[in-house]
C-alpha positions in Angstrom: 40.5 94.7 41.9 40.3 93.5 45.3 42.6 94.2 48.3 44.1 90.6 47.8 45.9 91.5 44.5 48.0 94.7 45.8 48.6 92.9 49.4 50.2 89.9 47.5 52.2 92.0 45.3 53.5 94.0 48.2 54.7 90.9 50.1 56.6 89.8 47.4 58.2 93.3 46.5 58.4 94.7 49.8 58.6 92.2 52.4 60.2 89.3 51.0 62.5 91.4 48.2 63.4 94.4 49.9 62.9 94.1 53.8 64.1 90.3 54.4 66.3 90.0 51.3 65.0 86.5 51.0 66.9 83.9 48.9 65.8 83.4 45.1 64.7 79.5 46.3 62.6 81.2 49.0 60.8 83.6 46.4 60.2 80.5 43.9 58.9 78.3 46.6 56.4 81.0 47.8 55.4 82.1 44.3 54.6 78.4 43.3 52.4 78.1 46.5 50.1 81.4 45.7 50.5 80.0 41.9 48.9 77.0 43.0 46.5 78.5 45.7 45.0 81.4 43.1 44.1 78.5 40.4 42.4 76.1 43.4 40.8 79.1 45.0 39.5 80.5 41.3 38.3 76.9 40.3 36.5 76.6 43.7 34.7 80.1 43.6 34.3 80.6 40.1 36.1 84.0 40.1 38.9 85.0 38.2 42.4 85.6 40.2 42.0 89.1 40.3 38.9 89.0 41.7 39.6 87.1 44.6 39.5 89.0 48.0 40.8 88.2 51.5 37.6 86.6 52.6 37.4 84.0 49.7 40.5 82.4 50.8 39.2 81.7 54.2 40.1 78.9 56.5 37.9 76.0 54.8 39.2 76.7 51.3 42.8 76.6 52.5 42.2 73.7 54.2 40.6 71.9 51.2 43.8 73.4 49.2 45.8 71.5 51.6 43.9 68.2 51.0 44.3 68.9 47.4 47.9 68.9 47.5 48.3 65.6 49.5 45.3 63.6 47.8 45.4 65.1 44.1 48.7 65.9 43.6 50.6 63.3 45.8 52.8 65.8 48.0 54.1 64.6 51.1 53.5 66.0 54.4 56.7 67.9 54.2 55.7 69.7 51.4 52.2 70.4 52.4 54.0 72.2 55.7 55.9 74.2 53.4 53.2 75.4 51.6 50.9 76.4 54.8 54.5 78.1 55.9 54.2 80.4 52.7 50.4 81.1 53.5 50.8 82.0 57.2 53.7 84.2 56.4 51.5 85.9 53.7 48.3 86.5 56.1 50.7 87.6 59.3 51.7 90.6 56.7 48.2 91.3 55.4 46.8 91.2 59.3 48.7 94.6 59.9 47.5 96.0 56.3 44.0 95.1 56.6 42.9 95.0 60.1 39.5 94.7 59.3 39.9 90.9 58.2 41.2 89.9 61.2 38.8 87.4 61.9 39.5 85.5 58.6 43.4 85.9 58.8 43.2 84.6 62.6 41.4 81.3 61.4 43.9 80.8 58.7 47.0 81.3 60.7 45.7 78.9 63.3 45.7 76.2 60.8 48.6 73.6 62.6 51.2 71.8 60.9 50.9 68.4 59.8 53.3 65.7 61.8 54.9 63.2 59.8 57.2 60.4 60.4 61.1 61.4 60.3 62.9 58.4 58.3 66.6 57.9 59.7 69.0 58.5 56.8 71.5 55.5 56.2 75.2 56.0 55.2 77.4 53.7 53.2 80.0 51.2 54.6 83.6 51.2 53.1 82.7 48.4 50.9 79.7 50.4 49.4 81.9 53.4 49.0 84.6 51.3 46.8 81.7 49.7 44.9 80.5 53.4 44.4 83.5 54.9 43.3 84.3 52.1 41.0 81.5 52.4 38.8 82.6 56.1 36.9 84.2 55.3 33.7 87.4 57.4 33.8 88.2 57.1 30.6 86.4 60.0 29.4 85.4 63.2 30.4 82.0 62.7 32.4 83.2 59.6 34.0 86.5 61.7 35.5 84.1 64.5 36.6 81.6 62.3 38.4 84.5 60.6 40.1 85.9 64.0 41.4 82.4 65.0 42.5 81.6 61.8 44.4 85.2 61.8 46.5 84.7 65.3 47.2 80.9 64.7 48.3 81.9 61.5 50.4 85.1 62.7 51.7 84.1 66.4 52.9 80.5 65.8 53.6 79.2 69.0 51.7 75.4 69.6 50.8 74.3 69.3 47.3 73.6 72.8 47.3 77.4 73.6 48.1 78.6 71.0 45.7 76.8 72.7 42.9 77.9 76.0 44.0 81.5 75.1 44.2 84.0 77.4 42.2 87.5 76.7 40.9 88.8 79.5 42.9 87.2 77.8 45.9 89.7 75.5 46.1 93.0 75.7 47.6 95.4 72.7 47.2 98.2 74.5 49.1 99.2 73.8 52.8 96.4 73.3 54.3 94.0 72.0 51.6 90.6 73.3 51.9 87.4 74.4 49.9 85.1 77.3 50.6 81.7 76.1 50.9 78.5 78.8 50.5 75.9 77.0 52.0 72.5 77.1 53.8 71.9 80.4 55.8 74.1 82.0 53.6 76.9 80.9 55.6 80.7 80.3 54.3 82.6 77.7 55.7 86.2 76.2 55.0 86.5 72.4 54.9 89.5 70.5 55.0 90.6 68.0 52.6 92.3 64.6 52.7 95.3 63.6 50.6 93.0 61.4 48.7 90.9 64.3 47.9 93.9 66.5 47.0 94.8 64.2 44.8 91.9 63.7 42.6 91.3 67.3 42.8 94.6 68.3 41.7 94.2 65.9 38.5 90.6 67.3 38.0 91.5 71.0 37.8 94.7 70.3 35.7 92.0 68.9 33.1 89.4 71.5 34.1 91.6 74.5 33.0 88.9 76.9 34.1 88.6 80.5 35.5 88.2 81.2 39.0 84.7 82.0 38.4 84.2 79.2 36.8 81.8 76.1 38.2 84.0 73.5 39.6 81.7 70.6 38.3 80.0 71.8 34.9 78.4 70.5 32.4 79.2 70.1 28.9 78.1 73.4 28.3 80.3 75.1 31.2 77.1 75.7 33.4 76.9 74.4 36.8 75.0 71.1 37.4 71.9 71.6 39.2 70.5 69.6 42.1 68.5 67.1 40.2 71.4 66.5 37.8 73.4 65.6 41.1 70.9 63.4 42.4 70.6 61.7 38.8 74.0 61.1 38.4 74.6 59.7 41.9 71.6 57.2 41.7 72.9 56.2 38.3 76.1 55.2 39.7 74.3 53.7 42.7 72.3 51.4 40.4 75.2 50.1 38.6 77.4 49.7 42.2 74.7 47.3 43.2 75.4 44.8 40.8 78.7 44.3 42.6 77.8 45.3 46.1 74.2 43.8 46.6 73.8 45.8 50.1 73.1 48.8 48.1 69.7 47.8 47.0 68.4 48.3 50.3 69.3 51.6 50.4 68.2 54.8 48.7 71.7 56.4 48.0 71.0 60.3 47.8 73.6 63.2 48.1 72.3 63.5 51.9 73.5 59.9 52.2 76.6 60.8 51.1 76.8 63.5 53.4 75.8 61.4 56.3 78.7 58.9 55.4 81.2 61.5 56.1 79.7 61.9 59.7 79.3 58.4 60.9 83.0 57.6 58.9 84.7 60.5 61.2 83.0 59.1 64.3 83.6 55.3 63.6 87.5 56.8 63.4 87.4 58.4 66.6 86.0 55.2 68.5 88.5 53.2 66.3 91.4 54.9 67.3 90.5 54.7 70.9 89.9 51.0 70.7 93.3 50.3 69.1 95.3 52.4 71.3 93.8 50.5 74.0 94.5 47.2 72.7 98.0 48.5 71.3 98.7 49.2 75.2 97.5 45.8 76.4 99.7 43.8 73.7 102.7 45.9 74.6 102.6 44.5 78.0 100.9 41.0 77.7 104.2 39.4 78.1 105.5 41.2 80.9 105.6 38.5 84.0 105.7 41.5 86.4 102.2 42.7 85.8 99.5 41.5 88.0 96.3 40.1 86.6 93.8 42.4 86.0 91.0 41.7 88.6 87.1 41.3 87.0 85.1 44.4 86.5 82.7 43.4 89.3 85.6 43.7 91.7 86.9 46.8 90.9 85.5 48.7 93.8 87.1 48.9 97.1 90.5 48.7 98.7 93.7 47.7 96.5 96.4 47.0 98.4 98.6 45.7 95.5 98.3 48.9 94.1 100.1 51.9 95.8 99.0 55.1 95.9 100.5 57.3 92.8 101.1 60.6 95.3 102.0 59.6 99.1 99.4 61.5 101.2 100.5 63.3 104.3 98.8 64.2 107.5 97.5 67.6 107.8 98.9 69.1 111.0 96.6 70.2 113.4 95.5 73.6 113.9 97.8 75.5 116.1 96.1 77.6 118.7 97.9 80.6 120.3 98.7 80.0 124.3 96.4 80.9 126.6 97.9 83.4 129.4 96.5 82.9 132.7 94.8 86.0 133.7 94.8 87.2 137.4 91.4 87.3 138.8 89.3 90.5 138.6 89.0 91.6 142.4 87.0 94.7 143.2 89.5 97.2 145.4 87.9 97.7 148.5 87.9 101.1 150.6 90.6 99.5 153.0 92.7 98.7 150.0 92.5 101.8 148.4 94.1 103.7 151.6 96.5 101.4 152.1 97.7 102.3 148.6 97.4 105.7 149.1 99.5 105.7 152.0 102.6 103.4 150.4 102.7 106.3 147.7 103.1 109.1 150.3 105.7 107.2 152.6 108.7 109.4 152.6 112.1 107.3 151.3 114.4 106.0 153.7 116.8 108.6 155.2 120.0 106.4 153.8 118.7 106.2 150.1 120.2 108.6 147.7 118.2 111.3 146.2 
């Protein structure tokens, strides 16, 4: 057995599970990466996976493996970068345990990530939202579940992992209605609910009749929906809605699209509120004959004699200075003046004066 097998086992058991406490999704992604890499390396070198060494999985073989992912398996650049990130993490861990292979490890870690174009995420308009929510058949159980899920996804902006992880006990419909979402990065957050969402969830929970730990949107067997199941039902209803709303044909509606619909709707609502408030003020005073006509924007700068200042300014008093008392000139006494002063002090008082 080579050094690769015990190092790879320690990487999963010690580093990922014990030290970093990685999520099951991360461990599964790393597992699939090395399963594909070991199969590719065994085919290239002609060795069994247990006989592969660290020097066998050098930089040229890793580069060929990444090309195999994109060309033969049809993976995107994003998936290719995810596989490379798992390989980098393992080789950084192996560098501390096997410094004698630092040359090979350094060349593998130096393989860069591939750049790719980031597509803009679309969002749905009000007409498209209405067409999408009209497709579920609320006459059966599946239709009512799908309708509640779509309403929650659109009006809360939750991620697909947060939707599938919602429990019955995470929903609070009392004063300050909200749902507790357990999402990305193991973070918990409370998302407020609108009146429409509260009405839909109240009816769904009454029909659901589950325990607090049961999934909010289950399958027929009572199990939580998977990510693929959520994406499948959203795609199905979007295809049906495209018959009544042709603009949906040009969009790829996913759970992430519904998440961005919430964000853009909130931003548009804030902008519309500011615009409507300004228009309402203008309409309120449009018949007032005492108001002057608004001047063009180009003349907005400069003095405005017809508009008095809101606060009358006052002059700041001048700084007061203390009066300067004239000082007598400084004259150095001479010897003659000293004699006169001494004689005056020694002169006896007049005889008619009282003691």
